[in-house]
Structure formats: structure tokens, C-alpha cells
C-alpha positions in Angstrom: 0.0 0.0 0.0 1.5 3.2 -1.2 4.9 1.6 -1.2 7.4 1.0 1.6 9.8 3.2 3.4 13.6 3.0 3.4 15.7 0.5 5.3 15.9 2.8 8.3 12.1 3.4 8.1 10.6 0.0 7.0 6.9 1.0 7.0 4.1 2.1 4.7 1.9 5.1 4.6 -0.7 3.3 6.8 1.7 3.4 9.8 4.2 6.2 9.9 7.1 6.3 12.2 7.0 8.8 15.1 9.4 11.3 13.4 7.5 11.0 10.1 4.2 11.6 11.8 5.5 14.9 13.3 7.0 16.3 10.1 4.0 15.3 7.9 1.5 16.7 10.4 3.4 20.0 10.5 3.6 20.2 6.7 -0.2 19.7 6.5 -0.9 22.4 9.1 1.5 24.9 7.6 1.2 24.0 4.0 4.9 23.2 3.6 8.0 22.3 5.5 11.7 23.0 4.9 13.7 20.3 3.1 16.3 20.4 5.8 13.7 19.5 8.4 12.6 16.5 6.4 16.1 15.0 6.0 15.7 12.8 9.1 12.6 11.2 7.6 13.4 10.1 4.0 10.4 7.8 4.3 8.0 10.7 3.6 9.6 11.4 0.2 9.8 7.6 -0.5 6.1 7.2 0.2 5.3 10.3 -1.8 3.8 12.1 1.2 6.0 15.0 0.6 7.2 16.4 -2.7 9.3 19.4 -3.8 7.6 22.8 -4.0 7.9 23.8 -7.7 8.2 27.5 -6.6 11.0 26.9 -4.2 13.0 23.7 -4.2 14.2 24.4 -0.6 10.7 23.6 0.6 8.5 20.5 0.5 4.7 20.5 0.2 2.5 17.6 1.5 0.2 15.3 -0.4 -3.3 16.0 0.8 -4.6 13.5 3.5 -7.6 12.8 1.3 -5.4 11.7 -1.6 -3.3 9.5 0.8 -6.5 7.8 2.1 -7.7 7.1 -1.5 -4.3 5.6 -2.3 -4.5 3.4 0.8 -8.0 2.2 0.0 -6.9 1.4 -3.5 -4.0 -0.6 -2.2 -6.3 -2.6 0.1 -8.7 -3.3 -2.8 -5.9 -4.5 -5.0 -4.6 -6.9 -2.3 -8.1 -8.3 -1.6 -8.5 -8.8 -5.4 -5.2 -10.7 -5.6 -6.1 -12.8 -2.6 -9.5 -13.7 -4.1 -7.8 -14.8 -7.3 -5.3 -16.9 -5.4 -8.1 -18.6 -3.4 -10.0 -19.3 -6.6 -6.9 -20.8 -8.2 -6.2 -22.9 -5.1 -9.8 -24.2 -5.1 -9.6 -25.1 -8.8 -6.2 -26.9 -8.3 -7.6 -28.8 -5.3 -10.6 -30.0 -7.3 -8.3 -31.1 -10.1 -6.0 -33.1 -7.7 -8.9 -34.6 -5.9 -10.4 -35.8 -9.2 -7.0 -37.2 -10.3 -6.7 -39.0 -7.0 -10.0 -40.8 -7.5 -8.5 -42.3 -10.7 -5.7 -44.2 -8.8 -6.6 -47.9 -8.8 -6.9 -49.8 -5.5 -4.1 -52.3 -4.7 -4.5 -55.6 -6.5 -6.9 -54.1 -9.1 -4.3 -54.5 -11.8 -5.2 -51.2 -13.4 -2.6 -48.8 -14.6 0.3 -49.8 -12.3 0.1 -53.6 -12.9 -1.5 -54.2 -9.6 1.4 -52.9 -7.5 -0.8 -50.5 -5.6 2.0 -48.0 -5.1 -0.4 -45.2 -4.5 -4.0 -45.5 -3.2 -6.3 -43.7 -0.9 -5.0 -43.4 2.6 -1.5 -44.7 2.0 0.2 -41.7 0.5 3.1 -41.7 -2.0 5.1 -44.9 -1.8 8.2 -43.5 -3.3 9.0 -39.8 -3.5 12.1 -38.0 -4.9 13.3 -35.2 -2.7 15.5 -32.9 -4.9 17.5 -30.4 -2.9 18.6 -30.1 0.8 15.7 -27.9 1.7 13.1 -30.4 0.6 15.0 -33.2 2.3 15.2 -31.3 5.6 11.5 -30.5 5.4 10.5 -34.1 4.8 12.8 -35.3 7.6 11.3 -32.7 10.0 7.8 -33.9 9.1 8.8 -37.5 9.7 10.4 -36.6 13.0 7.2 -34.8 14.2 5.1 -37.9 13.3 7.5 -40.4 14.9 6.3 -42.0 18.1 8.4 -45.2 18.9 11.8 -45.7 17.1 14.4 -44.3 14.8 17.0 -46.5 13.1 20.0 -44.9 11.3 23.1 -46.0 9.4 25.8 -43.3 9.2 28.7 -44.3 7.0 32.0 -42.4 6.7 34.7 -41.5 9.2 34.8 -39.8 12.5 31.5 -37.9 13.0 32.3 -34.2 13.3 30.5 -32.2 16.0 29.0 -29.8 13.4 27.6 -32.8 11.5 26.0 -34.2 14.6 24.6 -30.8 15.5 22.7 -30.6 12.2 20.2 -33.2 13.4 20.4 -32.5 17.1 17.2 -30.5 17.3 15.3 -33.5 15.8 17.0 -36.0 18.2 16.2 -33.9 21.2 12.6 -33.6 20.1 12.4 -37.3 19.7 14.0 -37.9 23.1 11.4 -35.7 24.7 8.7 -37.9 23.3 10.3 -41.1 24.6 11.4 -42.3 21.1 14.3 -44.8 21.1 17.2 -44.3 18.7 19.7 -46.8 17.4 22.6 -45.9 15.1 25.2 -47.9 13.2 28.6 -46.5 12.4 32.0 -47.5 11.0 34.5 -48.6 13.7 36.6 -45.5 13.0 33.8 -43.4 14.5 34.8 -44.7 17.9 37.8 -42.3 17.8 35.6 -39.2 17.6 34.7 -37.3 20.7 31.7 -35.7 19.0 29.8 -39.0 18.9 30.6 -39.7 22.5 29.3 -36.3 23.5 26.2 -36.7 21.4 25.3 -40.0 23.1 26.0 -38.6 26.5 23.6 -35.8 25.8 20.9 -38.2 24.5 21.2 -40.3 27.7 19.5 -43.7 27.5 17.4 -42.7 24.5 20.2 -43.4 22.0 22.4 -46.4 21.4 25.3 -46.9 18.9 27.1 -49.9 17.5 30.0 -50.1 15.0 31.1 -52.4 12.2 34.0 -52.6 9.8 31.7 -51.7 7.0 28.2 -50.3 6.8 25.8 -49.6 4.0 25.0 -46.2 2.6 23.2 -43.7 4.8 19.8 -44.9 5.9 17.2 -43.3 8.3 14.0 -45.2 9.3 11.2 -43.7 11.3 8.7 -46.1 13.1 9.5 -48.8 10.5 7.0 -47.1 8.2 9.1 -44.5 6.3 12.7 -44.6 5.2 15.1 -42.0 3.7 18.1 -43.0 1.5 20.4 -40.9 -0.7 19.7 -40.9 -4.4 23.1 -39.4 -5.6 26.7 -39.4 -4.5 26.5 -35.8 -3.3 23.5 -36.6 -1.1 21.6 -33.6 -2.5 18.8 -35.9 -3.7 17.0 -38.4 -1.6 14.3 -41.0 -1.8 11.5 -41.0 0.7 10.2 -44.6 0.8 6.8 -45.6 2.3 6.1 -48.8 0.5 5.6 -51.4 3.2 7.6 -54.2 1.5 10.6 -51.9 0.7 10.6 -50.4 4.2 10.4 -53.9 5.8 13.4 -55.0 3.6 15.5 -52.1 4.9 14.4 -52.8 8.5 15.6 -56.4 8.1 18.9 -55.3 6.7 19.4 -53.0 9.7 18.4 -55.6 12.2 20.8 -58.1 10.9 23.7 -55.6 10.8 22.8 -54.5 14.3 23.2 -58.1 15.6 26.6 -58.3 14.0 27.7 -54.9 15.3 29.8 -54.2 18.4 28.5 -51.8 21.1 30.3 -48.5 20.9 31.7 -48.8 24.4 32.8 -52.4 24.1 36.4 -53.2 23.0 37.0 -54.5 19.4 37.9 -58.2 19.3 41.6 -59.1 19.2 42.9 -60.2 15.8 44.9 -63.0 17.4 48.1 -61.9 15.7 50.6 -59.8 17.6 51.2 -56.4 16.0 48.2 -56.4 13.8 45.2 -54.2 14.8 41.6 -54.9 14.1 41.5 -52.2 11.4 44.6 -53.7 9.7 43.0 -57.1 9.6 39.9 -55.5 7.9 42.2 -53.8 5.4 44.0 -57.1 4.7 40.7 -58.9 4.0 39.6 -56.2 1.6 43.0 -56.2 -0.1 42.8 -59.9 -0.5 39.5 -59.4 -2.4 41.4 -57.3 -4.9 40.1 -53.9 -3.9 42.2 -50.8 -4.6 43.3 -48.4 -1.8 40.6 -45.8 -2.5 37.9 -48.4 -2.3 39.2 -49.9 0.9 39.4 -46.5 2.5 35.9 -45.6 1.5 34.4 -48.8 2.8 36.1 -48.5 6.2 35.4 -44.8 6.5 39.0 -43.6 6.6 41.2 -41.5 4.3 43.3 -43.0 1.5 46.4 -41.6 3.2 45.5 -43.3 6.5 44.7 -46.5 4.6 48.1 -46.6 2.9 49.8 -46.0 6.3 48.1 -49.1 7.7 49.1 -51.1 4.6 52.7 -50.0 5.1 52.6 -51.2 8.7 50.8 -54.4 7.7 53.6 -55.1 5.1 56.3 -54.5 7.7 54.6 -56.7 10.3 54.1 -59.6 7.8 57.6 -59.2 6.3 56.3 -58.4 2.8 58.4 -56.3 0.4 55.9 -55.9 -2.4 52.1 -55.9 -2.9 52.2 -59.3 -4.6 54.2 -60.7 -1.6 51.8 -59.0 0.8 48.9 -60.9 -0.8 50.6 -64.2 -0.2 51.5 -63.3 3.4 47.9 -62.2 4.1 46.7 -65.6 3.0 49.3 -67.4 5.0 48.4 -65.5 8.1 44.7 -66.3 7.7 43.8 -62.6 7.2 42.1 -63.0 3.9 38.7 -63.2 5.5 38.3 -67.0 4.8 39.5 -68.1 8.2 40.6 -65.5 10.7 42.7 -66.5 13.7 40.0 -65.1 16.0 37.4 -67.4 14.4 39.4 -70.5 15.2 39.2 -70.1 18.9 43.0 -70.3 19.4 45.4 -67.9 21.0 47.9 -65.6 19.3 49.1 -66.9 16.0 52.8 -66.8 15.1 53.7 -65.3 11.8 55.4 -67.4 9.1 59.0 -66.8 8.4 59.8 -64.1 5.8 59.4 -65.5 2.3 62.5 -66.0 0.2 62.6 -65.5 -3.5 62.4 -69.2 -4.4 59.5 -69.7 -2.1 57.8 -66.8 -3.7 58.4 -68.2 -7.2 57.0 -71.6 -6.2 53.8 -70.2 -4.6 50.7 -70.9 -6.7 48.8 -67.8 -7.8 45.4 -69.3 -6.9 46.5 -70.0 -3.3 47.2 -66.4 -2.6 44.7 -63.6 -3.6 46.7 -60.6 -4.8 45.7 -57.1 -3.8 45.4 -54.5 -6.5 48.8 -52.9 -7.2 48.5 -49.3 -6.4 51.2 -47.8 -4.2 54.3 -49.7 -2.9 54.5 -50.2 0.9 56.8 -47.9 2.8 60.1 -49.5 3.7 
């Protein structure tokens, strides 16, 4: 209505600031006001309540109050007209969507979707693409507000930074206040981050965390009825899944991983080989499968540099001078994943003697899986 004032005077002609009220009232009573007296209230010029006197530019004359009132009423009328048109458009759109919804076949009817019943009255959209972080956050907030019993999450990657944890803290605190239980799966490397420990301490008994060598891509499940998974590598697109069969499948995957995982505060099992850590054993198993350093690092939630440092220590401990020799030594030590020392129930396993060149030449290729050649171990 009649425009808006300046940044210092953010108002319209329907509600003047105190200084503007004084100057405009004086101009109406006296017929004009000095330009210098109006410098403190630029809103009056911006709103066209004052304008230069054509006979003397050092003075300003007021717009008549009657004209201002007409202007205000015209603005109100225009706004009401726009609102009426928007309401009319909304009603027409509602009727169109309602009619379209009646055409969706019931589950098992075999019409249109082959009997899948992906969308029918009362069930909502079974699969929805959320494009952009804003839409993802909005959908997550809505699911959080509707959640009443349980949240299951899988969080891959390395150490959870405190700013990452704080992004969803408001949702977690809201859930805790309603008595919702939360369970999270992480890579073993997340144990070394203080942020996750602080987060769990803040959540009290409402949250529980376990870790694995490897976890699947990010997954968030609310009340075993709706799931969110990323739809691209950058995680700027997500899928909201409400189809019961798909959600139940994801719940089953989570439950089975949860049974295999180790509680966050429990120690990791010993490898049974002196000088080889649990992480190095996991790296050895993945190298034996033929994975390159970058893939091994991603699956374990560590950097490639850290991964290669572990490979170098592993090579030194096993007495391997090359990647090919390391593959043989991994198999000999039972670190290739087929039969780990810890799985045999025995105590510490002694390492075989360093391999000589003839022994290496006589070794059969099929007996020793060879890691992908990438970077030579540090000597």
C-alpha cells in the first residue's frame, strides 16, 4: 500500500514512524516544510507524502490526506482482489488433484500400475524423490514430528564431526522428549571421535550406537514405516520410501547388521596376531579381495592416506616387500577373510617366516589372492 519506506524506516503510509508523523502533520498544518527539516525522515519522500515545492526547491509540500486515504484504500482493494484470485486458483487446483486421486486404482486391481498398488487412498506416496537439501530437511522434519516409537540410522563415513552431529540435534532432542528410542550404526573408526561420545551422553539412554568394519550407505528409518536414503553421490537428492515391502526389507537389513555390530563402548575383538590391529585385519581382508586403496578407505570410513599408512605397517609386520608378496603373506596368516585366527578359537598366531625369493616363485597364484597394485609399501 503506497509503497514502503527506506531501510531505516521500514513501514508504509498506513503506519508512519513517530518522526515522520510529526513532520508530515506539521507540513499539513503549515502547507509546507523546509527540506532540511525532512532530511531525518526520508520515508516521507519515498512514500510520496512530501514532494518538492515547484516554486522553491528548498521547501517540500505535503500530499493531501484525502489523496493518501484514497491511495491506501486502492491498495487494500488490490490486495483483496489478488487474494481472491489466489483462493480461486487454489480451489480449482484442489478440485483437479482430488479428481485425479480418484482415478488411482486400488491395490490388487491390476489397473494402470500392474496391480502394484503403489499409491492408493489413505496410503500416501510410496516413493518420492526429494530434490535439494531444503526439501530433504522439510521431509525429515515432518517424519520426526510424526515419529512415536523408534528411529534407526546408518551413518557411513569416518569420524563424525560435531557440526555434522549438531545438524540433526534438534530432531534428536525432540524425539528424546517424546520417549522415542534411537539406534545408530557407524564404522569402527567413528569410535575415535569425541563428538559422537558427547552426542550419546547428551541423549542419555534414548540413543544407542554400535559399530562395524563396513556399513551400507546412509539410511534413516522412522517407526518402521518411512525410510530415507540418498539418491546421488553428493546426497543432494534423496528418496522417501513408504512402500511397506521396501521399508520392511530395509528394516531387516538394519536388524541383521545390528546383531553383528559391536556396542560402541565395548572393545573391538583381538585379531589373534601380535602387532596387527583390528583395522589392519579389515584392510587385509579387503586387499585380498582385490580392492584398490581408495575403495578400501571408503568402505572403512578412513582417508586414503591413513589406509596406505596401515598397509605399510601391515607389510612391515608380515615381512612383505611388495604388494604381490603382501597378498601371499595375508593368505598365509589367515587374514584374507576366509579363516581368521579369532574365528578358530585359538590364542595368538605366530607369523610365518619371511618369504624367500624361491618360495615366492613356487607359490601358486590361486592360493594367494593378490591385492590390486597401487602404491608400494613404505620400507
